[in-house]
VOPAGU-2260 file (C-alpha; in pm, 1 decimal, decimal comma):
REM VOPAGU-2260
SITE   aa  ch    i         X         Y         Z
SITE  MET   A    0    2385,0    2696,3  -15935,5
SITE  ILE   A    1    2100,6    2520,9  -15759,5
SITE  GLU   A    2    2170,6    2379,8  -15414,4
SITE  THR   A    3    1923,2    2160,5  -15232,2
SITE  GLN   A    4    1953,8    2019,3  -14881,8
SITE  VAL   A    5    1789,8    1693,8  -14773,3
SITE  ASN   A    6    1843,2    1532,1  -14434,8
SITE  GLY   A    7    2140,8    1758,4  -14370,1
SITE  LEU   A    8    2318,0    1662,6  -14694,7
SITE  SER   A    9    2375,4    1922,9  -14964,4
SITE  TYR   A   10    2317,0    1845,2  -15332,0
SITE  ALA   A   11    2467,5    2121,9  -15543,6
SITE  GLY   A   12    2355,5    2154,8  -15902,5
SITE  GLN   A   13    2068,6    1907,3  -15870,6
SITE  ARG   A   14    1710,1    2017,7  -15920,6
SITE  ASN   A   15    1554,1    1710,2  -15764,9
SITE  PRO   A   16    1727,4    1585,2  -15452,9
SITE  PRO   A   17    1797,9    1212,3  -15440,8
SITE  GLY   A   18    1598,8     969,2  -15235,1
SITE  LYS   A   19    1342,1     700,6  -15289,4
SITE  SER   A   20    1114,2     742,6  -15586,2
SITE  GLN   A   21     893,6     514,0  -15789,8
SITE  ASP   A   22    1168,3     484,5  -16049,7
SITE  ASP   A   23    1442,9     419,8  -15793,0
SITE  PRO   A   24    1311,1     250,5  -15476,2
SITE  VAL   A   25    1661,4     215,8  -15326,6
SITE  GLY   A   26    1762,3     581,5  -15355,2
SITE  ARG   A   27    2124,6     687,6  -15348,8
SITE  LEU   A   28    2400,5     455,2  -15241,5
SITE  LEU   A   29    2578,2     621,5  -14950,9
SITE  LYS   A   30    2938,3     596,1  -14835,2
SITE  ILE   A   31    3000,8     537,9  -14464,6
SITE  GLU   A   32    3079,3     909,2  -14422,5
SITE  ASP   A   33    2737,5    1000,3  -14567,4
SITE  VAL   A   34    2563,1     748,1  -14338,5
SITE  CYS   A   35    2743,5     895,6  -14037,4
SITE  ASP   A   36    2645,0    1250,2  -14140,6
SITE  LEU   A   37    2284,0    1151,4  -14205,4
SITE  LEU   A   38    2246,5     985,0  -13864,7
SITE  GLY   A   39    2484,3    1196,2  -13658,5
SITE  LEU   A   40    2672,2     883,2  -13551,3
SITE  SER   A   41    3037,1     784,2  -13558,1
SITE  ARG   A   42    3168,2     514,9  -13790,4
SITE  THR   A   43    3220,0     283,2  -13491,1
SITE  THR   A   44    2859,9     331,0  -13375,8
SITE  VAL   A   45    2724,1     256,5  -13723,8
SITE  TYR   A   46    2914,2     -73,4  -13730,7
SITE  ARG   A   47    2790,3    -153,4  -13377,5
SITE  CYS   A   48    2433,6     -93,1  -13499,0
SITE  ILE   A   49    2487,6    -345,0  -13779,7
SITE  ASN   A   50    2560,5    -611,8  -13516,6
SITE  ASP   A   51    2272,7    -506,7  -13286,2
SITE  LYS   A   52    2000,1    -772,1  -13309,2
SITE  SER   A   53    1731,4    -562,8  -13131,7
SITE  ALA   A   54    1710,7    -299,9  -13408,6
SITE  PRO   A   55    1879,1    -450,6  -13715,0
SITE  PHE   A   56    2061,0    -183,8  -13913,7
SITE  PRO   A   57    2071,4    -218,9  -14293,1
SITE  ARG   A   58    2374,4    -415,4  -14402,5
SITE  PRO   A   59    2598,7    -254,3  -14662,4
SITE  LEU   A   60    2594,6    -353,8  -15025,8
SITE  LYS   A   61    2936,7    -464,5  -15145,8
SITE  ILE   A   62    3047,1    -324,3  -15479,7
SITE  GLY   A   63    3395,0    -462,5  -15533,8
SITE  LYS   A   64    3586,6    -351,3  -15225,7
SITE  CYS   A   65    3344,8     -66,2  -15154,5
SITE  SER   A   66    3060,8     -72,8  -14903,1
SITE  ARG   A   67    2751,9     133,3  -14980,9
SITE  TRP   A   68    2422,2     171,6  -14797,0
SITE  SER   A   69    2081,9     230,6  -14951,8
SITE  GLU   A   70    1965,2     579,1  -14855,1
SITE  GLY   A   71    1604,8     454,1  -14852,2
SITE  GLN   A   72    1686,0     170,6  -14609,7
SITE  ILE   A   73    1876,5     406,2  -14378,7
SITE  ILE   A   74    1585,0     649,8  -14369,9
SITE  GLU   A   75    1336,3     367,0  -14303,3
SITE  TRP   A   76    1557,2     235,9  -14018,6
SITE  LYS   A   77    1573,0     584,9  -13869,4
SITE  LYS   A   78    1192,7     622,4  -13888,5
SITE  ALA   A   79    1140,3     283,2  -13721,1
SITE  LEU   A   80    1384,8     371,1  -13445,1
SITE  VAL   A   81    1206,2     701,2  -13373,6
SITE  ALA   A   82     865,3     528,9  -13377,7
SITE  GLU   A   83     964,8     289,7  -13096,5
């Protein structure tokens, strides 16, 4: 079995790890748990970041009752935050 790690997340059985590509500019849709793991933040802090006007955090996409975040937008937000 192939196991690849990207940004601290493990992708077992996948040759090409997910993320932004020309075919899929959004990347994976992440659950709140994945967002927390990717950023090293608690669920409460992620929701506080959404309401922070100084560094607007990507808002979740609603799919029925589920909230999902674009992996590409999360990574871009993280890069912008580090660049400040």
